[in-house]
KEKE-979097 format. One record per residue: x, y, z of N, C-alpha, C, O in turn; residue in three letters. Coordinates in Angstrom, 2 decimals, padded with zeros to 5 digits, m for minus. Example, Ala and Ser with C-alpha at 12.3 -4.5 7.8 and 13.67 -1.06 7.14 Angstrom:
KEKE-979097
REC,n_px,n_py,n_pz,ca_px,ca_py,ca_pz,c_px,c_py,c_pz,o_px,o_py,o_pz,kevo
REC,013.19,m005.69,007.80,012.30,m004.50,007.80,013.20,m003.30,007.80,014.24,m003.32,008.46,ALA
REC,012.85,m002.25,007.08,013.67,m001.06,007.14,012.90,000.03,007.87,013.41,001.14,008.04,SER
//
This chain:
KEKE-979097
REC,n_px,n_py,n_pz,ca_px,ca_py,ca_pz,c_px,c_py,c_pz,o_px,o_py,o_pz,kevo
REC,004.77,m018.80,015.83,004.34,m018.37,014.52,002.84,m018.61,014.34,002.15,m017.77,013.77,UNK
REC,002.35,m019.75,014.81,000.94,m020.07,014.69,000.11,m019.10,015.52,m000.95,m018.65,015.08,UNK
REC,000.59,m018.78,016.74,m000.14,m017.83,017.59,m000.22,m016.46,016.93,m001.24,m015.77,017.01,UNK
REC,000.87,m016.07,016.27,000.89,m014.78,015.59,m000.11,m014.76,014.43,m000.77,m013.75,014.19,UNK
REC,m000.23,m015.88,013.73,m001.17,m015.98,012.62,m002.61,m015.93,013.13,m003.46,m015.29,012.50,UNK
REC,m002.88,m016.58,014.23,m004.23,m016.55,014.81,m004.58,m015.13,015.25,m005.70,m014.66,015.02,UNK
REC,m003.62,m014.45,015.87,m003.84,m013.06,016.29,m004.07,m012.17,015.06,m004.92,m011.28,015.09,UNK
REC,m003.30,m012.41,014.01,m003.46,m011.66,012.76,m004.87,m011.84,012.21,m005.51,m010.86,011.82,UNK
REC,m005.35,m013.07,012.18,m006.69,m013.34,011.66,m007.75,m012.63,012.49,m008.71,m012.09,011.93,UNK
REC,m007.59,m012.63,013.81,m008.56,m011.96,014.67,m008.56,m010.45,014.44,m009.62,m009.84,014.30,UNK
REC,m007.37,m009.85,014.39,m007.27,m008.41,014.18,m007.82,m008.02,012.81,m008.58,m007.06,012.69,UNK
REC,m007.43,m008.75,011.79,m007.89,m008.44,010.43,m009.40,m008.65,010.32,m010.08,m007.87,009.66,UNK
REC,m009.91,m009.68,010.96,m011.35,m009.93,010.94,m012.13,m008.81,011.60,m013.16,m008.38,011.08,UNK
REC,m011.65,m008.33,012.75,m012.31,m007.21,013.42,m012.25,m005.94,012.58,m013.24,m005.21,012.46,UNK
REC,m011.09,m005.68,011.99,m010.94,m004.49,011.15,m011.86,m004.58,009.93,m012.44,m003.58,009.51,UNK
REC,m011.98,m005.76,009.37,m012.84,m005.96,008.21,m014.32,m005.76,008.58,m015.07,m005.13,007.83,UNK
REC,m014.72,m006.29,009.72,m016.11,m006.12,010.18,m016.44,m004.64,010.40,m017.57,m004.20,010.18,UNK
REC,m015.43,m003.89,010.83,m015.62,m002.46,011.06,m015.44,m001.64,009.78,m015.51,m000.41,009.81,UNK
REC,m015.22,m002.32,008.67,m015.00,m001.70,007.36,m013.80,m000.75,007.38,m013.80,000.30,006.75,UNK
REC,m012.78,m001.15,008.13,m011.53,m000.39,008.19,m010.50,m001.12,007.33,m009.59,m001.78,007.84,UNK
REC,m010.68,m000.98,006.02,m009.89,m001.76,005.07,m008.42,m001.34,005.01,m007.55,m002.16,004.73,UNK
REC,m008.16,m000.06,005.29,m006.76,000.37,005.36,m006.05,m000.35,006.51,m004.87,m000.69,006.41,UNK
REC,m006.78,m000.58,007.61,m006.20,m001.30,008.74,m005.94,m002.77,008.41,m004.93,m003.34,008.82,UNK
REC,m006.86,m003.39,007.68,m006.67,m004.78,007.25,m005.38,m004.89,006.44,m004.58,m005.80,006.65,UNK
REC,m005.21,m003.97,005.51,m004.01,m003.97,004.66,m002.76,m003.76,005.51,m001.76,m004.44,005.31,UNK
REC,m002.82,m002.82,006.44,m001.67,m002.55,007.30,m001.31,m003.78,008.14,m000.14,m004.10,008.28,UNK
REC,m002.30,m004.45,008.68,m002.07,m005.64,009.51,m001.36,m006.73,008.70,m000.37,m007.30,009.15,UNK
REC,m001.87,m007.01,007.51,m001.26,m008.06,006.69,000.13,m007.67,006.19,001.02,m008.51,006.14,UNK
REC,000.31,m006.40,005.83,001.63,m005.98,005.35,002.66,m006.02,006.48,003.82,m006.37,006.24,UNK
REC,002.25,m005.69,007.69,003.15,m005.79,008.84,003.52,m007.24,009.09,004.68,m007.55,009.36,UNK
REC,002.56,m008.13,009.00,002.83,m009.55,009.18,003.76,m010.08,008.09,004.65,m010.89,008.37,UNK
REC,003.56,m009.61,006.87,004.42,m010.06,005.76,005.88,m009.67,005.97,006.78,m010.41,005.57,UNK
REC,006.13,m008.54,006.58,007.50,m008.09,006.82,008.24,m009.03,007.75,009.46,m009.17,007.64,UNK
REC,007.53,m009.67,008.67,008.19,m010.57,009.62,008.17,m012.03,009.18,009.10,m012.77,009.47,UNK
REC,007.11,m012.44,008.49,007.00,m013.87,008.16,007.24,m014.18,006.69,007.51,m015.33,006.34,UNK
REC,007.14,m013.20,005.84,007.37,m013.34,004.39,006.34,m014.20,003.66,006.55,m014.52,002.49,UNK
REC,005.25,m014.57,004.31,004.20,m015.31,003.62,002.90,m015.25,004.41,002.90,m015.21,005.64,UNK
REC,001.82,m015.24,003.68,000.48,m015.36,004.26,m000.12,m016.59,003.63,m000.07,m016.75,002.41,UNK
REC,m000.70,m017.48,004.43,m001.32,m018.67,003.85,m002.38,m018.28,002.81,m003.05,m017.26,002.97,UNK
REC,m002.51,m019.07,001.77,m003.45,m018.74,000.70,m004.87,m018.43,001.17,m005.53,m017.55,000.61,UNK
REC,m005.35,m019.13,002.19,m006.72,m018.87,002.64,m006.86,m017.48,003.28,m007.95,m016.91,003.28,UNK
REC,m005.75,m016.94,003.81,m005.81,m015.61,004.42,m005.64,m014.49,003.39,m006.00,m013.34,003.66,UNK
REC,m005.11,m014.81,002.25,m004.92,m013.80,001.21,m006.24,m013.24,000.73,m006.32,m012.08,000.31,UNK
REC,m007.29,m014.05,000.79,m008.59,m013.60,000.30,m009.08,m012.38,001.06,m009.69,m011.48,000.47,UNK
REC,m008.83,m012.33,002.36,m009.24,m011.15,003.12,m008.47,m009.91,002.68,m009.03,m008.81,002.62,UNK
REC,m007.19,m010.09,002.37,m006.39,m008.98,001.88,m006.89,m008.53,000.50,m007.01,m007.33,000.25,UNK
REC,m007.17,m009.48,m000.39,m007.72,m009.13,m001.71,m009.04,m008.38,m001.56,m009.30,m007.40,m002.25,UNK
REC,m009.87,m008.85,m000.64,m011.17,m008.21,m000.42,m011.00,m006.78,000.07,m011.73,m005.89,m000.35,UNK
REC,m010.05,m006.56,000.97,m009.80,m005.20,001.48,m009.38,m004.27,000.35,m009.88,m003.15,000.24,UNK
REC,m008.47,m004.73,m000.50,m008.07,m003.90,m001.64,m009.24,m003.68,m002.60,m009.44,m002.57,m003.09,UNK
REC,m010.01,m004.74,m002.86,m011.18,m004.60,m003.74,m012.17,m003.57,m003.21,m012.67,m002.73,m003.96,UNK
REC,m012.43,m003.63,m001.92,m013.37,m002.67,m001.30,m012.86,m001.25,m001.46,m013.62,m000.35,m001.82,UNK
REC,m011.58,m001.04,m001.18,m011.03,000.31,m001.28,m011.02,000.80,m002.73,m011.35,001.96,m003.00,UNK
REC,m010.65,m000.07,m003.64,m010.54,000.34,m005.04,m011.93,000.49,m005.67,m012.25,001.55,m006.21,UNK
REC,m012.73,m000.55,m005.61,m014.00,m000.54,m006.32,m015.10,000.21,m005.59,m015.74,001.10,m006.15,UNK
REC,m015.32,m000.14,m004.33,m016.46,000.42,m003.62,m016.29,001.89,m003.28,m017.26,002.65,m003.31,UNK
REC,m015.07,002.30,m002.95,m014.89,003.69,m002.53,m014.34,004.56,m003.65,m014.95,005.57,m004.00,UNK
REC,m013.21,004.20,m004.20,m012.56,005.07,m005.16,m013.23,005.09,m006.53,m013.44,006.16,m007.10,UNK
REC,m013.56,003.91,m007.07,m014.17,003.89,m008.39,m015.55,004.54,m008.40,m015.91,005.22,m009.36,UNK
REC,m016.31,004.35,m007.33,m017.63,004.99,m007.28,m017.47,006.51,m007.31,m018.21,007.19,m008.02,UNK
REC,m016.53,007.03,m006.56,m016.28,008.48,m006.56,m015.79,008.93,m007.92,m016.20,009.98,m008.43,UNK
REC,m014.92,008.13,m008.52,m014.35,008.46,m009.83,m015.44,008.57,m010.88,m015.49,009.54,m011.63,UNK
REC,m016.32,007.56,m010.93,m017.37,007.56,m011.96,m018.42,008.63,m011.69,m019.01,009.17,m012.63,UNK
REC,m018.67,008.93,m010.42,m019.60,010.02,m010.11,m019.05,011.34,m010.62,m019.79,012.16,m011.17,UNK
REC,m017.74,011.55,m010.44,m017.13,012.79,m010.92,m017.14,012.88,m012.44,m017.42,013.93,m013.01,UNK
REC,m016.85,011.77,m013.10,m016.79,011.77,m014.56,m018.19,011.98,m015.16,m018.34,012.69,m016.16,UNK
REC,m019.20,011.38,m014.55,m020.56,011.52,m015.08,m021.17,012.88,m014.74,m022.17,013.28,m015.33,UNK
REC,m020.58,013.57,m013.79,m021.05,014.89,m013.40,m020.66,015.91,m014.46,m019.61,015.77,m015.09,UNK
REC,m021.47,016.90,m014.66,m021.15,017.90,m015.66,m020.02,018.83,m015.23,m019.25,019.31,m016.07,UNK
REC,m019.90,019.07,m013.95,m018.85,019.94,m013.43,m017.76,019.05,m012.85,m017.97,018.38,m011.83,UNK
REC,m016.59,019.03,m013.49,m015.50,018.17,m013.04,m014.55,018.93,m012.13,m014.13,020.05,m012.43,UNK
REC,m014.22,018.32,m011.03,m013.20,018.86,m010.13,m011.93,018.06,m010.43,m011.73,016.97,m009.89,UNK
REC,m011.08,018.62,m011.28,m009.91,017.88,m011.76,m008.90,017.60,m010.66,m008.18,016.61,m010.72,UNK
REC,m008.83,018.46,m009.64,m007.92,018.20,m008.53,m008.35,016.96,m007.76,m007.53,016.10,m007.44,UNK
REC,m009.65,016.88,m007.47,m010.16,015.73,m006.74,m010.08,014.47,m007.60,m009.78,013.38,m007.10,UNK
REC,m010.35,014.61,m008.88,m010.25,013.49,m009.81,m008.82,012.94,m009.83,m008.62,011.73,m009.84,UNK
REC,m007.84,013.82,m009.82,m006.44,013.43,m009.80,m006.09,012.70,m008.50,m005.33,011.74,m008.51,UNK
REC,m006.64,013.16,m007.38,m006.41,012.49,m006.09,m006.95,011.07,m006.13,m006.28,010.13,m005.68,UNK
REC,m008.15,010.90,m006.66,m008.77,009.56,m006.74,m007.96,008.66,m007.67,m007.70,007.51,m007.34,UNK
REC,m007.55,009.19,m008.82,m006.75,008.39,m009.75,m005.43,007.96,m009.11,m005.01,006.82,m009.30,UNK
REC,m004.80,008.84,m008.38,m003.54,008.50,m007.71,m003.75,007.44,m006.63,m002.91,006.55,m006.46,UNK
REC,m004.86,007.51,m005.91,m005.17,006.51,m004.89,m005.42,005.14,m005.51,m004.92,004.13,m005.02,UNK
REC,m006.19,005.10,m006.60,m006.43,003.84,m007.29,m005.12,003.26,m007.81,m004.85,002.07,m007.66,UNK
REC,m004.31,004.11,m008.42,m003.01,003.68,m008.95,m002.12,003.13,m007.85,m001.49,002.08,m008.02,UNK
REC,m002.07,003.83,m006.71,m001.24,003.38,m005.59,m001.72,002.02,m005.07,m000.92,001.11,m004.88,UNK
REC,m003.01,001.89,m004.84,m003.55,000.64,m004.28,m003.34,m000.53,m005.24,m002.95,m001.61,m004.81,UNK
REC,m003.59,m000.31,m006.52,m003.41,m001.39,m007.50,m001.94,m001.80,m007.60,m001.63,m002.99,m007.61,UNK
REC,m001.05,m000.83,m007.67,000.38,m001.16,m007.74,000.87,m001.83,m006.46,001.72,m002.72,m006.51,UNK
REC,000.33,m001.42,m005.33,000.72,m002.00,m004.04,000.35,m003.48,m003.96,001.18,m004.30,m003.57,UNK
REC,m000.88,m003.84,m004.33,m001.28,m005.24,m004.25,m000.58,m006.08,m005.31,m000.24,m007.23,m005.05,UNK
REC,m000.37,m005.53,m006.50,000.36,m006.28,m007.54,001.79,m006.55,m007.08,002.32,m007.63,m007.32,UNK
REC,002.39,m005.58,m006.41,003.75,m005.78,m005.88,003.76,m006.86,m004.80,004.68,m007.69,m004.77,UNK
REC,002.75,m006.88,m003.92,002.66,m007.94,m002.91,002.48,m009.30,m003.57,003.11,m010.28,m003.16,UNK
REC,001.65,m009.36,m004.57,001.41,m010.62,m005.28,002.71,m011.11,m005.93,003.07,m012.28,m005.80,UNK
REC,003.39,m010.20,m006.62,004.62,m010.59,m007.32,005.73,m010.99,m006.36,006.42,m011.99,m006.58,UNK
REC,005.91,m010.23,m005.29,007.05,m010.45,m004.39,006.82,m011.51,m003.33,007.77,m012.13,m002.86,UNK
REC,005.57,m011.73,m002.94,005.30,m012.67,m001.85,004.46,m013.86,m002.26,004.85,m015.01,m002.05,UNK
REC,003.30,m013.59,m002.86,002.32,m014.65,m003.05,002.69,m015.63,m004.16,002.56,m016.84,m003.98,UNK
REC,003.14,m015.13,m005.30,003.52,m016.04,m006.37,004.80,m016.79,m006.05,005.03,m017.89,m006.57,UNK
REC,005.64,m016.21,m005.21,006.90,m016.86,m004.83,006.76,m017.77,m003.62,007.74,m018.40,m003.21,UNK
REC,005.57,m017.86,m003.05,005.35,m018.61,m001.82,005.54,m020.11,m002.02,005.14,m020.68,m003.04,UNK
REC,006.16,m020.73,m001.04,006.35,m022.18,m001.07,005.09,m022.92,m000.62,004.96,m024.13,m000.83,UNK
REC,004.16,m022.20,000.00,002.94,m022.85,000.49,001.84,m022.92,m000.58,000.75,m023.42,m000.31,UNK
REC,002.13,m022.43,m001.77,001.14,m022.46,m002.86,000.90,m023.88,m003.36,001.83,m024.68,m003.48,UNK
REC,m000.34,m024.15,m003.65,m000.71,m025.34,m004.40,m001.10,m024.85,m005.79,m001.15,m023.65,m006.03,UNK
REC,m001.37,m025.75,m006.69,m001.70,m025.37,m008.07,m002.88,m024.40,m008.13,m002.83,m023.39,m008.84,UNK
REC,m003.93,m024.71,m007.40,m005.12,m023.87,m007.43,m004.84,m022.49,m006.84,m005.42,m021.50,m007.29,UNK
REC,m003.97,m022.40,m005.83,m003.62,m021.11,m005.23,m002.92,m020.21,m006.25,m003.16,m019.00,m006.29,UNK
REC,m002.07,m020.80,m007.05,m001.37,m020.02,m008.08,m002.36,m019.49,m009.11,m002.26,m018.35,m009.55,UNK
REC,m003.32,m020.31,m009.48,m004.33,m019.90,m010.46,m005.14,m018.73,m009.91,m005.36,m017.74,m010.61,UNK
REC,m005.58,m018.83,m008.67,m006.36,m017.75,m008.04,m005.52,m016.49,m007.92,m006.01,m015.39,m008.17,UNK
REC,m004.27,m016.63,m007.53,m003.38,m015.48,m007.37,m003.13,m014.79,m008.70,m003.13,m013.56,m008.76,UNK
REC,m002.93,m015.55,m009.76,m002.75,m014.95,m011.08,m004.01,m014.21,m011.54,m003.92,m013.14,m012.15,UNK
REC,m005.15,m014.78,m011.24,m006.40,m014.10,m011.60,m006.56,m012.79,m010.83,m006.97,m011.77,m011.39,UNK
REC,m006.23,m012.82,m009.54,m006.32,m011.60,m008.73,m005.36,m010.54,m009.26,m005.71,m009.36,m009.34,UNK
REC,m004.15,m010.97,m009.61,m003.15,m010.03,m010.15,m003.70,m009.37,m011.42,m003.59,m008.15,m011.59,UNK
REC,m004.27,m010.17,m012.29,m004.82,m009.64,m013.54,m005.99,m008.69,m013.26,m006.12,m007.66,m013.93,UNK
REC,m006.83,m009.01,m012.29,m007.95,m008.13,m011.95,m007.46,m006.76,m011.52,m007.99,m005.74,m011.97,UNK
REC,m006.46,m006.73,m010.65,m005.96,m005.44,m010.16,m005.26,m004.66,m011.26,m005.35,m003.43,m011.30,UNK
REC,m004.56,m005.34,m012.15,m003.96,m004.64,m013.30,m005.05,m004.07,m014.21,m004.90,m002.98,m014.75,UNK
REC,m006.12,m004.82,m014.38,m007.23,m004.35,m015.20,m007.90,m003.13,m014.57,m008.21,m002.16,m015.27,UNK
REC,m008.12,m003.16,m013.25,m008.69,m002.01,m012.55,m007.82,m000.78,m012.79,m008.32,000.31,m013.09,UNK
REC,m006.52,m000.96,m012.64,m005.59,000.16,m012.79,m005.57,000.66,m014.23,m005.46,001.87,m014.45,UNK
REC,m005.68,m000.21,m015.18,m005.65,000.21,m016.58,m006.86,001.07,m016.94,m006.80,001.87,m017.87,UNK
REC,m007.96,000.90,m016.22,m009.17,001.66,m016.56,m009.02,003.14,m016.25,m009.79,003.95,m016.78,UNK
REC,m008.06,003.53,m015.40,m007.85,004.95,m015.12,m006.48,005.41,m015.61,m006.10,006.57,m015.40,UNK
REC,m005.74,004.52,m016.25,m004.36,004.84,m016.66,m004.34,005.78,m017.86,m005.30,005.88,m018.62,UNK
REC,m003.23,006.46,m017.98,m003.00,007.33,m019.13,m002.80,006.44,m020.36,m002.37,005.30,m020.23,UNK
REC,m003.10,006.94,m021.54,m003.00,006.12,m022.76,m001.63,005.46,m022.96,m001.56,004.35,m023.49,UNK
REC,m000.56,006.12,m022.55,000.78,005.56,m022.77,001.00,004.28,m021.96,001.67,003.36,m022.43,UNK
REC,000.44,004.21,m020.76,000.66,003.03,m019.91,m000.52,002.06,m019.94,m000.39,000.92,m019.49,UNK
REC,m001.64,002.49,m020.46,m002.83,001.64,m020.47,m002.59,000.34,m021.21,m002.95,m000.73,m020.72,UNK
REC,m002.00,000.42,m022.39,m001.76,m000.77,m023.21,m000.83,m001.75,m022.50,m001.05,m002.96,m022.56,UNK
REC,000.19,m001.25,m021.84,001.14,m002.11,m021.13,000.44,m002.84,m019.99,000.65,m004.03,m019.79,UNK
REC,m000.41,m002.12,m019.24,m001.14,m002.74,m018.13,m002.11,m003.79,m018.64,m002.23,m004.87,m018.05,UNK
REC,m002.81,m003.49,m019.72,m003.76,m004.46,m020.28,m003.04,m005.71,m020.78,m003.55,m006.82,m020.60,UNK
REC,m001.87,m005.54,m021.39,m001.10,m006.70,m021.84,m000.63,m007.53,m020.66,m000.64,m008.76,m020.72,UNK
REC,m000.22,m006.86,m019.60,000.23,m007.58,m018.40,m000.95,m008.32,m017.75,m000.80,m009.45,m017.29,UNK
REC,m002.12,m007.68,m017.72,m003.31,m008.33,m017.17,m003.67,m009.55,m018.01,m003.97,m010.61,m017.47,UNK
REC,m003.65,m009.39,m019.33,m003.96,m010.50,m020.21,m002.97,m011.66,m020.02,m003.35,m012.82,m020.04,UNK
REC,m001.68,m011.32,m019.85,m000.67,m012.35,m019.61,m000.96,m013.11,m018.32,m000.83,m014.34,m018.28,UNK
REC,m001.37,m012.40,m017.26,m001.69,m013.06,m016.00,m002.92,m013.96,m016.14,m002.92,m015.09,m015.65,UNK
REC,m003.96,m013.44,m016.83,m005.14,m014.28,m017.07,m004.76,m015.53,m017.86,m005.20,m016.63,m017.53,UNK
REC,m003.94,m015.35,m018.90,m003.53,m016.47,m019.75,m002.71,m017.49,m018.96,m002.93,m018.69,m019.08,UNK
REC,m001.77,m017.02,m018.15,m000.98,m017.93,m017.31,m001.87,m018.69,m016.35,m001.67,m019.88,m016.11,UNK
REC,m002.87,m018.00,m015.79,m003.81,m018.67,m014.88,m004.60,m019.75,m015.58,m004.79,m020.84,m015.04,UNK
REC,m005.08,m019.45,m016.79,m005.84,m020.43,m017.57,m004.95,m021.61,m017.95,m005.36,m022.76,m017.84,UNK
REC,m003.72,m021.32,m018.40,m002.79,m022.39,m018.77,m002.48,m023.27,m017.56,m002.43,m024.50,m017.67,UNK
REC,m002.27,m022.65,m016.40,m002.01,m023.41,m015.18,m003.21,m024.27,m014.82,m003.06,m025.42,m014.41,UNK
REC,m004.41,m023.71,m014.98,m005.61,m024.47,m014.68,m005.75,m025.66,m015.60,m006.06,m026.77,m015.15,UNK
REC,m005.53,m025.45,m016.89,m005.66,m026.55,m017.85,m004.65,m027.65,m017.54,m004.97,m028.84,m017.63,UNK
REC,m003.41,m027.27,m017.19,m002.40,m028.26,m016.83,m002.81,m028.98,m015.54,m002.69,m030.20,m015.45,UNK
REC,m003.29,m028.20,m014.54,m003.74,m028.77,m013.27,m004.90,m029.72,m013.49,m004.95,m030.80,m012.91,UNK
REC,m005.85,m029.31,m014.34,m007.02,m030.12,m014.62,m006.65,m031.43,m015.30,m007.18,m032.49,m014.95,UNK
REC,m005.72,m031.37,m016.27,m005.27,m032.60,m016.95,m004.57,m033.53,m015.97,m004.81,m034.74,m015.95,UNK
REC,m003.68,m032.95,m015.16,m002.94,m033.75,m014.19,m003.88,m034.38,m013.17,m003.73,m035.55,m012.83,UNK
REC,m004.85,m033.59,m012.69,m005.79,m034.10,m011.68,m006.67,m035.19,m012.28,m006.90,m036.22,m011.64,UNK
REC,m007.17,m034.99,m013.48,m008.05,m035.99,m014.10,m007.31,m037.27,m014.46,m007.90,m038.34,m014.47,UNK
REC,m006.02,m037.17,m014.76,m005.28,m038.38,m015.12,m005.01,m039.24,m013.89,m004.76,m040.44,m014.02,UNK
REC,m005.05,m038.63,m012.69,m004.84,m039.39,m011.45,m006.10,m040.15,m011.04,m006.02,m041.16,m010.35,UNK
REC,m007.26,m039.65,m011.46,m008.53,m040.25,m011.01,m008.87,m041.51,m011.74,m009.90,m042.12,m011.47,UNK
//
């Protein structure tokens, strides 16, 4: 299992250096199917890959199209669907694997909740009005749970010192 994790880190690192973020996601998702968990320190690379795909590639294209006077609604719809798919995909991974992980420490849960809220917020920015409010409420709930967890963690940690 340790050898597989080291190989995963090497493959994901090479894919990330080559800016092949879809490959990074594929590598981690394949690993998750067999091991059911990624250590918290490795999740950051997966979050970064999703962030790069969503923010750097799709959102830039989306805002360029919106700010342009001539809108290509077909292409705009493709970008919106890609953002929606990526955001829902990472939120599903967070909900099904990362928050349920036994290897989490208090701080890992706080970071994971914040990441979940960030991706819900990204998705809400392109969502239709009917679902936008639901996504924003879910993002706010994740942020709030993260803050509450941090405050509890901070009190517990300070009382030990």
